[in-house]
Each structure stands twice: as C-alpha cells, then as structure tokens.
N, C-alpha and C positions, 0 to 999 in steps of 0.2 A: 095028828097027821095033817089035819087041815091047817093048823098053825104053822107047821113046818112048810106048807106049800104056799104061805102068804107071799106076796110079791115084794121081797126084800130090796130088789134094785130100785123100785119106785121110791121107797123110803130113803134109800141111799141117795138118789138123785135129788130128792127134795132137800136134803141136808146140804148137799154140795152146792146147789144153786144159791141157797141163802148164805152159805158161808162165803161164796165168792162175792156176793153183793156186799156182805159186811166188810169183807176185805177191801172191796172197792171203795166203799164209803170211808173206811178207815184210811185208805190210801189217799182219797180226796181230801180228807181232813188233814192228813199229814202234809199233802202238797199245799194246801191252803195255809197251814201254819208255817211251812217252809217259805212260801212266797211272802207271807206277812213278815216273817223274820228277815228275809232278804231285803224286802222293801224298807223295813225298819233300819237294817244295817246301811243300805244305800242312802237313805235319807240322813242317817247319822253321819255318814262319810261326807255327804254334800254339806251338811251343816258344819262339819269340822273344817272342810276346805274353805268354805266361806269365812269361817272364823279366822283361819290362817291368813286368807287374803286380806281380810279386814285389818288384822294385826300388822301384816306387812305394809299395807297401804298407810296405816297410821304411823308406822315407823318411818316410811319414806317421807311422809308429810312432816314428821318431826325433824328428820335430817335436813329436808329442804328449808324448813323454817329456821333450823340452826345455822345453815349456810347463809341464809338471807340475813339473819341477825349478825353473823360474823362479817359478811360483806358490808352491812350497814355500819357495823362497829369500825371496820377498817376505813370506810369512807369518812366516818366521823373523826377517826384519828387523823386521817390524811387532811381533812379539812381543818382539823385543830392545829396540825403542824404548819409552820410557816413555809412558803415556797422559797426556792433559791433566790429568786428576785427580791423577795421580802427580806431575806437574811442579808443579801448584798446591800440593800438599802440601809439596813441597820448598821452594817459594817462601815458604809460610807458616812453615815451620821456620826459614828464613833470616831472615824478618822478626822472628820471636821472638828470635833471637840478637841482631839489631841493636837491638831494643827493650830487651833486658836490658843493653846496653852504653851506653845513652844517659846514665844517671846517672853513669857513671864514664868518660866519654869522654876527659876531660883526662888520665887516668892511662894510657890505652892508647897504646903507641908506634906500633902499626900496626893497621889494621882487620882483621877476620877474613877468611878466605879467601872470595873471591867466586865463587859458582857461575855463572860466565859462560855455560856451555853451557845450563844450565837456564833462565837468564834469556832467552837468545837464542831458545831453543825456545818459551818462553812467549809472548814478544812476536810471534814469527813466526806462531805459531798464531792469535793474536788478529788480526794483520794479514790473514791469509788469510781468517779468518771475516768480518771487516768487509768485505773486498773482495768476498766472495760476495754479501753483501746489497746493497752499493753498486752492483754490476753488474746487479742485478735478476734474477739467476739464481734467487734464492730470497727469499721474503718472511720478514722477521724475525718469528718467533712464539715468544716466550719459553717457552710451555708445552711446546714440542716441540724446543727446541734441545738438542743434545748438550752444547754449551758454554753455560753460563749467562753471557751477556755482561755483565749488570749486576754480577754477583759478580766476574767477571774484571776489569771496568773498575775496580771498587772496590779489588781486590787490586793492580792496576797502579798506582793512585794511591798506595796505601800504600807500595808498593815504591819509587816515585820519591821520595816524601817521606823514606823511611828511608835512601835512598842519598845524599841531599843533604848531610847533615852530614859525610860522608866524601869529598866531591867533590874534595878536594885530592889524593887518590890518583888516578892516571891511569886505572886500571882502573875504579874507582868512578865517575869523572867520565864516562868513555865509556858505561858502563852507564846512568848517570843521564840522559845526553843521549838515549840510545836509547829508554829507557822513557818519558821526557818527550815525545819526538816521537810515539810511538805513542799516548800518553795524549791528546795534543792531537788527533790524528787520531780517536781514539775519541770525544772530546767533540764534535768537529765532526759526526761521524756521529750521535750522540745528539741534537744540536741539530736536525739536519735531520729525524730521526725524530720528535722532539718536535713540531715544527711540522706535519709531515705528519699526525700523529694528530689534532692540534687542528683543522687546516684541513679535512681530508677529511671528518671526522665532522660538523663543524659545517655544511659545505656540503651533505652528504647529508641532514641534518635540515631544511635550508631549501628543498631542491628539491622543492616540492610545487606542485600546480596553483594558479595565482594568485600565486605568489611572484614578486616583481619584483627580488629581490636578484641581483646579479651575483657571479661568482666572485671570491673574495678572492685577492690576489696575495701571493706569497711575499716576505717582507721581505728586505732585504739580510742577508747572513750576519753574525752578531754574534760570530764567533770572535775570539780575541784578536789574531790577525794583522791583522784589519780594524778594530780599535777605534781607531783614530786618528780696516545699511540704514535726510529726514522723510517717510515714507510709511506707509500702513496696515499695521500689523504684526499678522497673525493666524495666524502659524505656531505650531506646537506647541513647547512647551519641549523643549530637547534631552534625549534619553533618557540619563540619567547612571547607569542601573543597571549594575553591574559586568558586563562581558562574560563569557559562559560560557567557562570554560577548557576547551580541548580536551585530549584525551589526550596530544597531542604537547607541549602546554605544561606539563602536570603531570609528565611523565616527566623523569628526570634529563637534564642537558645532553648527556651522553655515556653509552653503555652501561657497566655496571660494570667489565667486563674492560678497556675502553679507559681508564677512569679509573684503574684499578690500574696499568696500564702507564705512564700519565702520572706517577703518583705515584712509581713506581720510577725513571723517568728523571730527574725533578726531584731526587729524593734523591741519585742518583748524581752529577749535575752540581754540585749544591750542595756535596756532600762533597768533590768534586775541586777546589773553588774556582772553579767556573764559574757563580757566582751571577748575575752581570750578564747573561751570555748567556742563561741559563735564564729569568730574569725578563723580559728584553726580548722574547724570542720568545713567551712566554706572554702578555704584555701586548698585543703587536701582534695575535696570533691572536684573543684574546678581544675586543679592540676591534673588529676587523673583523667578527667574528661578531655582536657586539651591534648594531652599526650596520646590518649586513645584516638583522638581525631587525626593526629599526625600519623599514627600507625595505620589508620584506615586509608590514608593517602599513600601508604607504602614507605613512609619515611621513618626508619628505625634509627635508634641511637647507635652510632659507629664511633669507636675510639680512634684517636689519631694514629695509633700503631696499626690498626686494621686498615685504615685508609692507605697508609704507606706501603702495606704489603699487598694490597688488592691489585689484581690484574686490570689493565686499562679497560678492557671490554666491560668488565663488571663495574668499574669505577665510573665509566662514562654514563651507564644507566643510572647509577646512584646520584650522579650530579643532576641529571634531568629530573629525577624524582625530587631531589632537594629543592630545585628551583621552583617546581610547582608548589611544594609544601610551604616554602618561604613566602612566596607571593600570596598564597591562600591565607597564611597566618596573618600577614600584615594588612591585607586589604579586606579580608572577610572575618576571620576569627577574632582578631583584637577589637575591631569596632563593635562586634556583637558582644564580646566580653565586657567592654567598657560600658555599654548600655545596660547590661545585666547588673553589673556592680553598682552603677548609679541608682538603679531602681530599687534593688534589694536593700541598699544602705542609704536610701534617701533620708535626708536630715542628718546624715553622718558622713559628709563628703570627705572628710579627712581619712576616715576608715576606708571608704571606697577607693580613694586615691592610693593609699598605702598598699591595700591588698592587690589592686590591679597592677600597680607598679612591680610588686614582687613577682606576680605571675608572668607578666609580659617580659620583664627583664630576664628572668630565669630562662624562659623559653627562647628568647632571641639569642642570648649568650650561648645556649646549647646548640642552636642552629648554626651560629657563627663558628663554633668549634670545627664543624665539618668544612666550612669554607676555608678556614685557616689551614686545616690539614691538607686540603687539595693544593693550596698555594705552596706548601712545603714539600710536595712530592717531587721525585726526580724529574727533571725537565726533559721533555721530548717534543718534537714538532707537532704531533697529533693532539697534544693537550692544550695548545694555544686557544682554540676556539671555545672549548668548555670553560677555560679560565676567564676568557672574555665574557662569556655568558654570565658567570657568577659576578664578575666586576660590574657588568651593566645592571643586573638586578639589584645589587647593593646601591649603586649610584641612583638608579631611577626611583627606588622606594625610600630613599633617605628623607625626602620632604614629608612623606607619609609617616615615617617613624618619628620625625621631629614633631609633627602634629599630634601624634599619639601621646607623647610625653611632655607636651607643652605645659600642661597644668602642673605636673609634678616639678618640672624644671623651674617654673616661675615661683614656686613656693620654697625653693632651696637656694643655697649659695651656688652661683653658676659654676664655681670651680670645684665644687664637691658633689654636685647632684649626680644620681645614677644615670640620668639622661646624658650628661656630658661624658661620663665614663663610657657609655654605650657608643656615643658618636665618635669618641677617640678610638674605640676598639674597631668600629667599622672602617674608619679612615686608615687604621694601621693594616687591616686585612686587604683593603683596596690597594694600598701601597705595595704590599707583598705580591699581590696578584699582578700589579702593573710591572713591577720589577721582573717577575717571572716571564710575563708576556714580552717585554723588551728583549730579555735574554734569549728566549726561544726564537723570536723573529730574527734577531741578529745572528743566531746560530745558523740560519739559512745561508748566510754568506759562507760560513765555514763548510757547509755541506756542498756548496757549489765548487768551492776551491779544492776540496779534497776529492771530488769526483774526477779522477784522472785515469779512467779505464783506457786500455790500449787496444781494445777490440772494437772496430767500427761497426755501426749498425748495418745489417745487410740491406742492400738496395737503396741506401741513402735515406731511409725512412726517418720519421721523427724520433728523436732520442728520448728514452724514458725520463732522463733528467729534465728535459724541456717540459714534458707532460706534468711531471711532479711539481716543478717550480711554478708553472703557470696556473695550475689548478689550486695550488696552495695560496698563491697571491690573489687569485680570484676570490676565494673564500675570505681571505684576510681583509681584502678591501671592502667587503660587506660590513666590516667593523671599522671603516676608515675614520669616522668621527671619534670613536672610542680610542682607537690607536693613536690618532693625533693628540688627543688629550693626554694619554698615558706617556707618549714620547716627549711631549712638552713638559709634563711634570718631572719626568726623568732628567730632561735637559737642564731644568732649573735646580735640580737637587745635586748633591754630591754623589760619588760612586756608591751605589746601594750596598748595604752591608750583606745582603743576601748572597751576592756573588762570592764574597769571601767565605760565607758560611758553607757554601757548596764546594769550596776549594777550586772554583773556576775563575776565569778572568772576566773582565768587563766585556760586554757584547763586542764581537769582532768588528773592527772598523768604526764602531760607533763613537768611541771617545775622541778620536781625531776629528771625525766629522762634526761632532758637537762643539768641539773647541773652535774649529774653523768657522762654524756658523755663529758662534758667540762673538768672535773677533771681527767677522766680515759680514755680519747680518745686515740686510737692507730689505726694503719692502718687496723687492722682486725675488728674493731668495725663497726656495720652496720650504714648506713647513718640515719639521723634523722627520715625521713618518714618511712624507712624500720623498724627502731626500734619501731616506733609507731604502725606499722602494726603488728609486731610480738607480741607486748603488747596486742593488740586487740584480736589476735588469742588465746593467753594464757588465757585471760579473758573469751572468749567464751568457751574454753575447760573446764575451771573450772566451769562455769555456767552449762554446760551440765552434768558434773560429779555430780553436786549438784542436778540437776533435775532427774537424773537417780535413785536417792535414794527414789524418790516418789513412785516407783514401789515396791510392796511387793514381787513379784516373782523375784528372782535374775536372772533367765534365761531371763525374759523380760527386766530387767535392762540392761543386756548385749546386747540384741537385739536393744534396744534404742540407746545405745552407738555405736553399729556397724552401725546402720542406719545413724546416724548423722555424725559419723566419715567418712563413705564412701561418703556421700554427700559432705562433706568438701573437701576430697581428689579429688573427681571427678571435683569439681569446680576449684580447684587449677591446676590440670593437664590440664583442658580445657582452661585455660587462661594463655598464655605464660608470661604476665606481672607480675601477682601475683606469679607464679611459680618461676620466675627469682629472685624475691625479697626474698621469703621465703627460698630459697636455698635447696640443697639436704639433708643436715643434719636434717633440721626440718621435711621434708617429710618422711625421714627414721624413725624418732622417732614416727611420727603419724601412719605410716604403722605398726610398731611394736606394738603400742597400739591396733590397729585393730585386729591383730593376737591374742593378749592376750584376748580381748573381746570374740573372737571366741572360744578359748580354755575354757574360763570361762563358756560360754553357754553350750558347749558340756559336761562339767563336771556337771553343775547344772541340766541339763535335762536328759542326757542319761547314766550317771554313774549307777544310780539305776536300769535302764532297763538292762544294761549289766550284773549287778550282778545276775540277774535271770538265766543267762546261765553258771554260775560257777558250777563246779562239786562238790565242797565242800558240805557236809551234805547229798548228794544224795546217796552216796555209804556207806552202813552200813554193815560191815563185808563181803565186797565183793559183796553184793547184792544191787540192786537199790531199794530205798524206794519209793514205789508208792505214799504214801500220801504226801511225800515231793515233788515228781515230779509233782503231780497234783497241789500242792500249787504254785509251780514255774510257771506253765502254767497259773494258775488263776491270779497270781500277774502280770505276763507280759501282759496278755490280758487287765487287768484293767488299768495298767499304760499306755500302748500304746493307749488305747481308750481315756483316759483322755488327754494325750499329743496331740493326733490328734484333739480332740474336742477343746482344748484350743488354740493350736498354729496355727491351720488353720485360726483363727481369727486375728492372729498377722499380722502386715504389714511389708513387706520388698519390697519397691517399686523399688529398684535397681535390675534389672533383673540378672545382673552378681552376685551380692551378694546373691540373692535368690537361684540361681543355685549352687553357691559354698556351701551354707549351706545344701541344699538338698543332694548334692553329698557327702559331708563329713559325713552326718548322715547315708546315705545309705551304705557308705563304711565301717562304723563301725558296724552298727546294723544288716544289712541284712546278711552278711557272718556269724556273730556270731549266729544269729537265725537259719540259714540253718544248721550250724554245730550241734547246739543243737538238732534240729529236727532229724538229721541223727543219733545221738547217742541215743536218748531216746524215740522217738515216738513209737518204737517197744514194749516198756514196757506197753503201754496202750492198752487195749482191743479194737480190731477193732469194728467199728460201732458207737453205741451210746456214748461210753466213749471217743472215739477219737473225735467225733464231739463236745462233750461238752468242751474238754480242748484244742484242737488244732483248733483255730478259724482263723488263718492266715496262708496262704502259703507264702513262701519266696517272690514270685513275687507280691502277694497282698500287702505284707508289703512295698515293694518298691513303689508301686503305691500310697499307702496312704501317704508315706513320701513326694511324689511329690505334695501333696495337702497342705502342710504346707506353712504358711507365705503369703497366697494370700488374706487375709482379708475377707474370706468367711467361717464362721464357719459351719461345717457339722457334722452329727452324722453317724458313721460307722454302728451303730446298725440298723438305718433306711435303709441303703443301702444293708445290708446283708439279710434283710427280704424280 
C-alpha cells in the first residue's frame, strides 16, 4: 500500500525534464551539423563560382590574346603586302622597260618577264575602288582619294597600250585582255561621272523660283559596247534695252572645282581613246542645259505652222520673249559656253571648237526659225513694229555673232564654213523682214486712199483716220534709221519675190516713187523712207480736204480742217524724229494752211454779224432811221443767238486752238458791238423798247463767246429767263 502511494508524478517529471534536455542537446547537435553542412555547401558553391570565374577569365584572356595575334598577323600581312603607290611604281618601271624595247622589238626573241602578280594586284585594286564608288558607299572626291583614280586610269591605259605589241605571247595577251577589260570598265565609270557632274550642276543652277525647265534625262550610254495687229495702234515701242544680267548669269556655268574635275575626266577619256564617248556625253548634257535655260526664259520651241496660226496678241508676246532669249543667248550664254568648252577641252582646241560650233549653230538656227516664221506671217499694220524689233536685234548682234564664230570661220574655207552659212541665213531673214516692213508701211497709203466714209465726224472733231495715221507714223519714225536702211536696200534691189509669194502687188505708190528717185536723184532729194513719209502725209491731207466737203456749213468745214491740222502739227512738234524728217518747209506750209482755215471760218461766220454794225442805211438825210436801227438790232440778236446755239455744240478739243478762236472772235466782235451800242443805243426809247432790242451787253457777249466750241449746246434764251 505504501508503494502504491509513492509519488509517481515526481518520477515522471524527472524523466520528462531529462528527456527534453536530451532532445534539446540532440537538436543543438543537429543544428550544428546542419550549419556545418550549409557552410560547407556555401563554401563549396563559392569555390565553384570562383573556379567558373577563373575559367571564364582565362577564356577571355585567351580570346583577347587570339585577337591580338590575329591583328598582329593582319598587320604583318598588310606590312608584307606592297601599297598601291609601290605597285604603281613597279608598273611604271615595267612600262619604262617596254618603252625602251619598242625601237628594237624586231630583234627581241622573247619579251621581258611579265610582273603578272603586280599587274593583277594593280587592276584588282582599281576594280575594288571603282566598285566602291559605283555602289554609292562613297562619293568620288579626287581631293581626298587615297588612290588618285585619274592618274591610275592613265597608267592603266599606258599599260594596256604597252602590252599590245607583245600580245602574241600568251601571258602578255592574257594581261592585255585583263587590263583592257578594266580600262573599259574605268572609262564607263568616268563617262557616267562626267554626265552626272554636267547634269546635276546645271540642274542645280536652273532650279530657281519661276524656272519652268524640267529635269534633263540621262542619255543612252555611249560606251564602245553600245556604239553600234488694221486697227488703231498706240502701244509703246518694245523696250529693247539689254536686260540686266543677274549674278547667276554672270557667274561661270559651273563652280571652278567642278570645271577642273570635268577637265580631268575629259583629258583621261581622250587620252584613253574614248573621244567619241566623251564628246557625245558633253554635247548632250550642254544641249539639254542650254535649251533648259531657254525654257526658263519662257522661250519654247514653236513650229512655223503654229506661228502662222497664232493670234496676234499671243504672237506679240512670243516675239518679245524671243528677243530677250536671243539677246541673252548671244551676249551671255554663248560666251559662257565658249569659256567652258575651252577649259574642259584645254589642250584639244580642235575638239572644243567643233563641239561649241555644233551647239551654238544648232541653237541659233533653231532661234532663227521663229524669226523667219514671223516674217512669213500675213501682213498687217500692227505687225510692223515687232518685225522691226526682230530686224534690229539681228542687225545689232551680227558683229557679236561674227566674233563668236571667228575662230571656226578662220579654220575653214570661207565659202563652206558653217559661220558663212549662218551669216547668209541671218541676211536672208533680215531681207524678208525688210520686205515685209516696206510692204506694210506702204500699205498705209492704201488704207488712207480707201477710207472714203460718207458720214462726217460730229462737231468737226478730229477724224479717227487722222489719229490712227499720226500715231502710226509717230511710232514708225522712232525706227527712222532702221526704216531708211530698209527702204534704201529695197530701192537698190529688184522687186522682192515675197510680194509675189503673197499674191500681192508691190508697195502702193512705191515703185513709181523709187523709179523717179533713181532717175532724178540729187543731193537735195529726200531719202527713200522720208519721201514715203511725205507721200503719206500728202495723201492724208488730201483725204481730209475731201472729208471736209461732207459738211454743209462752210464754217464747220473749216473748223474740221483746223482741228485735224492742229492735231497733226501737235503730233509732229511733239515727236523729234518725225519733225526732223518732214523738215521746216513742210511745217511752214501746214501752218500757213491752218491760218487760212482760221480766216475762212471768221469770214464765213462773223462777216454777216459785223455787217449789222455798219453805218450805211442808218443815216437818212442826217437823221438816224429808227426802223432800220431796230432791224439791225433784231438781226444781230437772231444771228448771234443762232451762232451760239450751233457753235457751242462744235468740238475743238485742243485747248490752245479753242482759246485762239474765242480770243480772235472776241477781238473782232465785242469792240465793234460796244462801239455800235455807244453810237446808237440813245436813239431807242428807254425802258421797254431798249429791253426789246438791246438783249446783250458787251460783257455778256464776251461771256457767250467763251462758251463756243466746247461740245455742249446751250440756249441763251433759257439762261436769260
């Protein structure tokens, strides 16, 4: 019983405590072992990482060393290979050897040893260099090229030529074919580069605001493998003053560096025997550029048929454009082209002359086609002045054209040179223009003769025919020197064939005039054009005399002649050219005619009025007859009223003539009327009788006279009421 009551829990607690401690110790041991193992693993990992890093580092070092060895190897190889300069020197040395053997070639049993490797390296380097530029990877710039291509191409050409005499040898033949193939490739490359320089720079020059030119096209390759207005004319004379040259026009066609490159390429191609290719590319490029320049000036190619069909308003503008383009071509473009050709083909003057001659002659002949077409158009008065403009520009620029082709002409037979053909063509066109001008001017006579209208001009004003003829003559006389030259040439020649071609007659009145001048010519006779001018003036005078007879009122007839005569004199005095031609004697005669018309008017209008103021029949046996006096006043009042009513509607547009007429009338009528009033007004009863018969005071009369000839009819009766 006592055993059963022993304290079991104490025993149990003792066991549990030791057990926990043991477990704790075991746990600590486990943790220690785990930490040790973890640390071992960690250390092992670190060791592995370090080993990997070491291996990687060793590998990188090995790769770097390998690269360094390869670079060193490349440098060694590069240093071992000869440079292009060295190879070129070897080629030059070999060329020297071959050149020394040319004179004794027949005595040589076999050619000297061929440096095949150097030749192959030389052409391979050139091929690679050309391929670089052709691919567009690099732009050819001779100033910065390691290999001077032009010198290399020249050396290649010499090498090919030097190998040819020994081509019977298989090795030499192979080398010759190899260098010849690369030489052809090189020349094709230069050909393309030549055109690109010419084309790109010329297009860049023309791409300015307002330019109408289009891009030029690359021509086919020229390499050897492919070588198988009757109306009133009052417009101003065309302004023929030389156009101001812009900076762009005065500058060289190409920049100096480009011109130098062109010269180098041309020299290389010509030296290599590619003359045709070089010349054709250059000609096509400059032809395109020149005509693009004409297009930018607004001058387009127009066929003769189109000119014939063109309305005058349009053709007039085309002529003005053509004149500007022709002058620019002769004075600016051709000198610039001449300079360019001479520089690019320096050392080859014959080539430069030939190419420039072809370009210039072709361009001028094309421009002359338009001038000839204008000369062939249907004649009409308004065309005279533009035809004379063309004539003058051809005449004035002929010395410059002669100078342009002086070199070419001196090197050929005078009778067969293109320059002589050009001069003959220009002379023929001038002759046609001159014939047309003579015919048109002489047709003015026919225009005056056929103007036979039966309707008088209202108010006796200046007739439209007078205005037309005088304005036409005024502008024509601005060309007086040119017209004198043309008429003299016509006078010396036979009847122009062009009159027959048009189915017309010789200029009206001109044949007989010219024959009379030839038979009776002396130092005092007027020149042909002056004589023709005076003939026109006489015809106009006769026509106006005839038209004046259409007026029933003789006073108005004289007003009409005064109006037209004064207009003619005013035009003559206002234009020094026509005044100089007609001379003082003619002007004095016309001034005398004007004074006579004035006297005739005064007599026709105012003589009856002045008759009212005469004393005759008023005095009867020493007394004044009131009935006669009253009748005189009544007659004067009625006549003056009628004159005022009628002549205030007449027109005198020239202010000076209008003033002269009014002053002369007042000077005659007003003093006479004032005197008459002073002598006889006292015989009328004051008041109603005076008001009935004396309707005008002297001052009123003068005011009414000042209303005459202003084209505004008015009634004095309305004004007095």
